[in-house]
C-alpha positions as CSV (number, residue, x, y, z in Angstrom):
1,X,44.0,-20.1,-25.2
2,X,42.1,-23.2,-23.6
3,X,42.8,-21.8,-20.0
4,X,41.1,-18.5,-21.2
5,X,38.4,-20.2,-23.0
6,X,38.2,-22.2,-19.7
7,X,37.9,-19.2,-17.8
8,X,35.6,-17.3,-20.3
9,X,33.0,-20.3,-19.4
10,X,33.5,-20.4,-16.0
11,X,32.5,-16.7,-15.6
12,X,29.8,-17.2,-18.1
13,X,28.6,-20.3,-16.0
14,X,28.7,-18.7,-12.5
15,X,26.6,-14.7,-14.1
16,X,24.3,-17.2,-15.5
17,X,23.2,-19.4,-12.4
18,X,23.2,-15.8,-10.6
19,X,20.8,-14.2,-13.3
20,X,19.1,-17.5,-12.2
21,X,19.0,-17.2,-8.8
22,X,17.9,-13.8,-8.6
23,X,14.9,-13.6,-11.4
24,X,13.8,-16.8,-8.9
25,X,13.5,-14.6,-6.1
26,X,12.2,-11.6,-8.1
27,X,9.3,-14.3,-9.1
28,X,9.2,-15.6,-5.7
29,X,7.5,-11.9,-4.5
30,X,5.7,-9.9,-7.3
31,X,4.2,-6.7,-6.9
32,X,0.2,-7.3,-6.2
33,X,-2.3,-6.1,-8.5
34,X,-4.4,-2.9,-6.6
35,X,-6.8,-0.3,-7.6
36,X,-6.3,2.7,-5.8
37,X,-9.4,3.9,-4.3
38,X,-8.8,7.3,-2.7
39,X,-5.7,9.3,-1.2
40,X,-5.6,12.4,0.4
41,X,-6.3,14.1,3.9
42,X,-9.5,14.1,6.2
43,X,-9.4,17.9,7.1
44,X,-11.8,17.8,10.3
45,X,-9.2,18.5,12.9
46,X,-9.5,14.9,14.6
47,X,-13.2,14.7,14.5
48,X,-13.8,12.1,12.2
49,X,-12.5,9.8,15.0
50,X,-10.1,7.7,12.8
51,X,-6.9,6.6,14.9
52,X,-3.9,6.0,13.0
53,X,-4.3,2.3,11.9
54,X,-3.4,-0.2,9.5
55,X,-6.9,-1.6,8.5
56,X,-8.5,-4.8,6.5
57,X,-11.4,-4.7,5.6
58,X,-13.5,-7.7,4.1
59,X,-17.4,-6.9,4.2
60,X,-19.8,-4.1,2.9
61,X,-20.6,-3.4,6.5
62,X,-17.1,-2.8,7.8
63,X,-16.8,-0.8,4.5
64,X,-19.8,1.3,4.8
65,X,-19.1,1.9,8.5
66,X,-15.3,3.7,7.7
67,X,-16.9,5.7,5.0
68,X,-19.1,7.2,7.2
69,X,-17.0,8.2,9.8
70,X,-14.8,9.2,7.3
71,X,-17.5,11.6,6.2
72,X,-18.3,13.0,9.9
73,X,-17.0,16.3,8.8
74,X,-16.7,16.5,5.4
75,X,-18.3,14.5,2.2
76,X,-14.8,12.6,1.3
77,X,-16.0,9.4,-0.3
78,X,-17.6,11.3,-2.8
79,X,-14.0,12.2,-4.4
80,X,-13.5,7.6,-4.3
81,X,-13.1,6.1,-7.3
82,X,-15.4,3.6,-6.2
83,X,-17.9,2.8,-3.0
84,X,-19.5,-0.1,-4.1
85,X,-16.7,-3.2,-3.9
86,X,-17.4,-6.9,-4.7
87,X,-15.9,-7.8,-1.4
88,X,-16.5,-12.1,-2.9
89,X,-13.7,-10.6,-4.9
90,X,-11.9,-8.0,-3.4
91,X,-10.2,-7.0,-0.1
92,X,-10.0,-3.3,1.0
93,X,-6.3,-1.9,2.7
94,X,-6.9,1.5,4.8
95,X,-4.2,3.2,6.0
96,X,-4.4,6.2,8.3
97,X,-1.9,8.7,10.0
98,X,-2.1,10.4,13.0
99,X,-3.7,14.3,12.6
100,X,-0.8,16.8,11.8
101,X,-0.7,20.3,12.2
102,X,0.7,20.9,8.3
103,X,-0.4,20.5,5.5
104,X,1.8,18.2,2.8
105,X,1.7,15.3,4.6
106,X,0.6,11.6,2.5
107,X,1.2,8.1,2.6
108,X,2.6,6.0,-0.3
109,X,2.0,2.1,-0.4
110,X,4.0,-0.6,-1.9
111,X,2.4,-3.8,-2.0
112,X,3.9,-7.3,-2.4
113,X,3.0,-11.4,-2.5
114,X,5.1,-14.2,-1.5
115,X,4.1,-17.4,-1.2
116,X,3.5,-16.8,2.1
117,X,2.0,-13.5,2.5
118,X,1.0,-10.3,0.9
119,X,3.2,-7.4,2.4
120,X,2.2,-4.0,2.4
121,X,4.7,-1.6,3.0
122,X,3.5,1.8,4.3
123,X,5.8,5.0,3.8
124,X,5.0,7.7,5.7
125,X,5.9,11.0,3.9
126,X,6.2,14.4,5.6
127,X,7.0,18.0,4.1
128,X,10.2,19.3,3.5
129,X,11.0,23.1,4.0
130,X,7.7,25.4,4.6
131,X,3.9,23.5,4.8
132,X,1.0,25.3,5.4
133,X,-0.8,25.4,9.1
134,X,-4.2,23.5,8.3
135,X,-4.9,20.7,10.6
136,X,-4.6,17.3,7.9
137,X,-5.0,13.2,8.3
138,X,-3.3,11.8,5.5
139,X,-4.7,8.3,4.1
140,X,-4.5,6.0,1.7
141,X,-7.4,3.7,0.2
142,X,-7.2,0.5,-2.2
143,X,-8.5,-2.7,-3.1
144,X,-6.3,-6.0,-4.0
145,X,-7.7,-8.9,-5.1
146,X,-8.8,-11.1,-2.7
147,X,-6.4,-13.8,-0.8
148,X,-6.6,-16.4,1.6
149,X,-2.7,-15.5,2.6
150,X,-2.2,-13.0,5.5
151,X,-1.6,-9.4,5.3
152,X,1.6,-8.0,6.7
153,X,2.5,-4.3,7.5
154,X,5.5,-3.0,7.8
């Protein structure tokens, strides 16, 4: 009976230690607060001149230049949730994929912060099955709180 009780207590202790370690690791990496500004496709067949890129924008001038470039063929910025950004408080992350020959392509982001960096995991999503034959260029634009940590793309 004493051995069973000792084994049970040992098991509870081990599981509790593992649980605490998992919680500490999760606390080290937490999902960052972000605000979606725009997600969609450019339809200018590449005439906007936006290359595939992961961009960090930290000032109004660069932000206005990006919006002007995106608006070169169609006025896409009119659908943005906001165009006036307080760059003393926020940083913009803008992701662009290559120009695609079909529709239904998109981009998803997962942003998390550790004590060392802000990690941006970019997921390019391609259509499965039939897709429309239209030239598109997927993009994803979000803002995150300004930080001194480096932003790392993956």
